[in-house]
C-alpha positions in Angstrom: -36.3 1.5 -49.5 -33.6 -1.6 -49.9 -35.1 -2.4 -53.2 -35.0 1.2 -54.2 -31.4 1.2 -53.4 -30.7 -1.7 -55.4 -32.9 -0.5 -58.5 -30.8 3.1 -58.2 -27.6 1.2 -58.1 -28.0 -1.2 -60.6 -29.3 1.2 -63.3 -26.4 3.3 -62.9 -23.7 0.3 -62.5 -25.0 -0.8 -66.0 -24.9 2.8 -67.5 -21.3 2.9 -66.2 -20.4 -0.4 -67.9 -21.9 0.1 -70.8 -19.6 3.2 -71.6 -16.4 1.1 -70.8 -15.1 -0.1 -74.6 -12.8 -3.4 -75.5 -13.6 -5.3 -72.2 -15.2 -8.8 -71.4 -18.0 -8.7 -69.0 -19.2 -12.0 -67.5 -22.2 -12.4 -65.2 -23.2 -15.3 -63.1 -25.7 -15.3 -60.1 -23.4 -14.1 -57.6 -20.8 -11.7 -59.2 -20.2 -9.3 -62.4 -16.6 -9.6 -63.5 -15.0 -7.3 -65.9 -11.9 -7.7 -67.6 -9.5 -6.0 -70.0 -6.6 -3.7 -70.8 -5.8 -1.4 -67.7 -5.6 2.3 -68.9 -7.2 5.5 -67.6 -10.8 4.9 -68.9 -10.7 1.6 -66.9 -9.6 3.6 -63.6 -12.4 6.0 -64.3 -14.8 2.7 -64.4 -13.3 1.4 -61.1 -13.8 5.0 -59.4 -17.3 5.4 -60.7 -18.4 2.2 -59.7 -16.9 2.5 -56.2 -18.6 5.9 -55.8 -22.2 4.4 -56.2 -21.5 1.8 -53.3 -18.7 4.0 -51.3 -19.9 2.5 -47.7 -19.0 -1.1 -48.5 -16.8 -0.6 -51.3 -14.2 -3.2 -50.0 -16.8 -5.8 -49.4 -18.6 -5.7 -52.8 -16.0 -4.7 -55.0 -12.4 -6.0 -55.9 -9.8 -5.4 -58.3 -6.9 -7.0 -59.5 -4.0 -6.1 -62.1 -1.9 -8.6 -63.9 -3.3 -11.1 -61.1 -2.1 -8.8 -58.3 -4.6 -7.6 -55.7 -4.9 -3.9 -55.7 -6.2 -1.4 -53.3 -9.7 0.4 -54.8 -8.2 3.6 -53.1 -5.3 3.7 -55.4 -7.2 3.0 -58.7 -6.4 6.5 -60.3 -2.9 6.2 -59.3 -2.0 2.8 -60.7 0.0 2.9 -64.2 0.7 0.1 -66.3 3.9 1.4 -67.2 5.5 0.2 -70.7 3.8 -2.9 -71.2 -0.1 -3.9 -71.1 -1.4 -4.9 -67.9 -4.7 -6.8 -67.6 -7.1 -5.9 -64.9 -10.1 -7.7 -63.6 -12.7 -5.9 -61.5 -15.2 -7.9 -59.9 -18.7 -7.0 -57.9 -20.3 -9.4 -55.8 -23.8 -9.2 -56.1 -24.6 -11.4 -53.2 -22.8 -9.4 -50.8 -24.3 -6.4 -52.1 -27.8 -7.6 -51.6 -26.8 -8.7 -47.9 -25.7 -5.1 -47.3 -28.9 -3.5 -48.8 -30.9 -6.0 -46.2 -32.3 -8.3 -48.9 -31.3 -11.4 -47.8 -33.5 -13.8 -45.6 -33.6 -17.4 -44.6 -36.9 -17.7 -46.4 -36.1 -16.6 -50.0 -33.3 -17.0 -52.1 -33.0 -13.9 -54.0 -30.5 -13.0 -57.3 -29.7 -9.7 -58.9 -29.3 -9.8 -62.8 -28.3 -6.8 -64.5 -30.1 -7.4 -68.1 -32.7 -9.5 -69.7 -29.7 -11.6 -71.4 -28.1 -12.1 -68.1 -31.4 -13.7 -67.2 -31.5 -16.4 -70.1 -27.9 -16.9 -69.5 -28.6 -18.0 -65.9 -31.0 -20.5 -66.8 -28.6 -23.6 -66.5 -27.0 -22.1 -63.2 -30.6 -21.7 -61.7 -31.5 -25.1 -63.0 -34.4 -24.1 -65.5 -32.8 -26.0 -68.2 -32.6 -29.3 -66.3 -35.5 -28.7 -63.8 -35.7 -32.3 -62.4 -32.2 -31.8 -60.7 -31.5 -30.3 -57.9 -30.3 -26.8 -58.2 -31.3 -23.2 -57.2 -35.2 -23.4 -57.9 -36.0 -27.0 -56.6 -34.9 -27.1 -53.2 -38.0 -26.3 -50.8 -37.1 -22.4 -50.6 -38.6 -19.4 -52.2 -36.8 -17.7 -54.8 -37.1 -14.4 -56.2 -34.9 -12.8 -59.1 -34.7 -9.3 -59.8 -33.7 -8.3 -63.4 -33.0 -5.0 -64.5 -34.9 -4.2 -67.7 -37.2 -6.8 -67.6 -40.9 -5.7 -68.9 -43.1 -8.1 -67.7 -42.9 -9.6 -64.5 -44.2 -12.9 -63.8 -44.0 -15.9 -61.1 -45.9 -18.2 -58.9 -46.4 -19.0 -54.9 -43.0 -19.8 -54.4 -41.0 -18.0 -57.5 -41.2 -14.3 -58.5 -39.2 -13.0 -61.6 -39.6 -9.3 -61.7 -37.8 -5.9 -62.9 -35.8 -4.2 -60.0 -38.3 -1.5 -60.0 -41.2 -3.9 -59.9 -42.9 -6.6 -57.4 -44.3 -10.1 -57.1 -48.0 -10.4 -56.9 -48.4 -10.2 -53.2 -51.9 -11.8 -53.4 -50.0 -15.0 -54.6 -46.6 -15.1 -53.8 -45.8 -17.1 -50.6 -49.5 -17.6 -50.0 -49.2 -21.2 -50.5 -49.8 -23.9 -53.5 -52.4 -26.3 -53.9 -49.6 -28.6 -55.7 -48.7 -31.5 -53.6 -45.7 -31.0 -51.8 -42.3 -32.9 -52.0 -43.1 -35.2 -49.1 -46.6 -36.3 -50.7 -44.6 -36.8 -54.0 -42.2 -39.0 -52.8 -44.8 -41.4 -51.4 -46.3 -42.0 -55.0 -43.2 -41.1 -57.5 -40.2 -43.5 -57.2 -36.8 -41.8 -58.8 -34.3 -44.2 -59.9 -31.1 -42.3 -60.7 -27.6 -41.5 -59.6 -28.5 -37.9 -60.4 -29.9 -35.6 -57.4 -33.7 -35.8 -58.8 -36.2 -33.8 -56.9 -39.7 -33.2 -57.8 -41.3 -30.2 -56.3 -43.5 -28.6 -58.8 -44.9 -26.1 -56.3 -41.3 -24.1 -56.6 -41.9 -23.8 -60.3 -45.4 -23.0 -60.5 -46.5 -20.1 -62.8 -50.1 -18.3 -62.0 -49.6 -14.7 -62.0 -47.9 -12.0 -64.4 -47.4 -12.5 -67.9 -46.5 -16.0 -67.7 -47.0 -16.0 -71.8 -44.3 -13.8 -72.7 -41.2 -15.2 -74.1 -38.9 -14.7 -71.4 -41.1 -16.7 -69.2 -41.4 -19.6 -71.7 -38.2 -21.5 -70.2 -39.9 -21.3 -66.7 -43.0 -22.8 -68.3 -41.4 -25.6 -69.8 -39.5 -26.4 -66.4 -42.9 -26.0 -64.5 -44.3 -28.4 -67.0 -41.6 -30.9 -66.9 -42.1 -31.0 -62.8 -45.9 -31.6 -63.2 -45.5 -34.3 -65.9 -42.6 -36.1 -63.4 -45.7 -36.0 -60.8 -47.5 -38.1 -62.7 -44.9 -41.1 -63.2 -44.4 -44.2 -61.1 -40.6 -44.2 -62.0 -38.3 -41.3 -62.9 -35.1 -42.4 -64.4 -34.3 -38.8 -65.9 -35.5 -36.4 -68.4 -35.2 -38.8 -71.0 -36.8 -41.8 -69.4 -40.0 -41.9 -67.0 -42.8 -44.5 -66.6 -46.4 -43.6 -66.3 -48.6 -44.9 -63.5 -51.3 -47.3 -65.0 -51.7 -50.9 -65.9 -49.6 -50.7 -68.7 -46.1 -49.7 -68.4 -45.5 -46.7 -70.4 -42.4 -45.1 -71.1 -41.9 -41.7 -72.3 -39.4 -38.8 -72.4 -40.1 -35.3 -71.2 -37.6 -33.5 -73.1 -38.9 -30.3 -74.8 -40.0 -30.9 -78.3 -41.7 -27.2 -78.4 -45.1 -27.9 -76.8 -44.4 -29.3 -73.3 -45.9 -25.8 -72.0 -48.7 -25.8 -74.1 -51.3 -27.2 -71.6 -50.5 -26.5 -68.2 -53.9 -25.8 -66.8 -55.0 -29.3 -67.9 -51.5 -30.7 -66.9 -52.2 -29.0 -63.1 -56.0 -30.5 -62.8 -54.4 -33.8 -63.5 -51.7 -33.7 -61.1 -54.3 -32.4 -58.4 -56.6 -35.4 -59.2 -53.9 -37.8 -59.4 -52.7 -36.9 -55.7 -55.9 -36.4 -54.3 -57.2 -39.8 -55.4 -53.8 -41.4 -54.3 -54.4 -39.9 -51.0 -57.8 -41.0 -50.6 -56.6 -44.8 -51.5 -53.7 -44.5 -48.9 -56.1 -43.7 -46.1 
């Protein structure tokens, strides 16, 4: 029921926002911020949005005009007078999800209003720099609900699906055969001032349409995590030293083909860490 409420709300919110002209709309993982000139159209936007979440409007919405906080109840009565006033209207998605009962200690959950917002959030999610500790590589499952997403995809600890869809429950949260972070730390040395975290389990892609265009950045991030598992030393994406008799240095910066060999790469990672576990006994 909670997700049905989220789906209904975000569909209607997007419809309301799309009707607003000459306004700037910015979205990150936790907020949607709308700004522009205050007029009756803007006032109607506020009223329409508030009506979608009346019970907790003061927690999830906020309004300021000329940088001064305003009472949401007075939106229809606020006049800009003889000068142009600038408004900022903020929707707190994280608080909205909490009010809908979607937040848990086991899963990080994010709500995005469009597929474009998903692509715009790749840096904030850590997909653009998957070896650095961001939202995905902190030993916690992640679910990303995307309004308008056509193809759902993910892995045992990652689910990207539409607001009306769901993860593959036969796989999601069912565990992974890839080595965990403790096992990897015993085999891979990180030499960097940056917060490098190698946890391929949380980037793994194995269900849904993982070959879709929307999934490609996630496939690349997953591949980089697995390649890092095969290193003896990791300095950065630009420099890793592979295991072996000879010290072979290489880069894992994407050249357009990084994600082409995921199945054999996974087999190599599993074999490498299995052999290391046997030798360490």
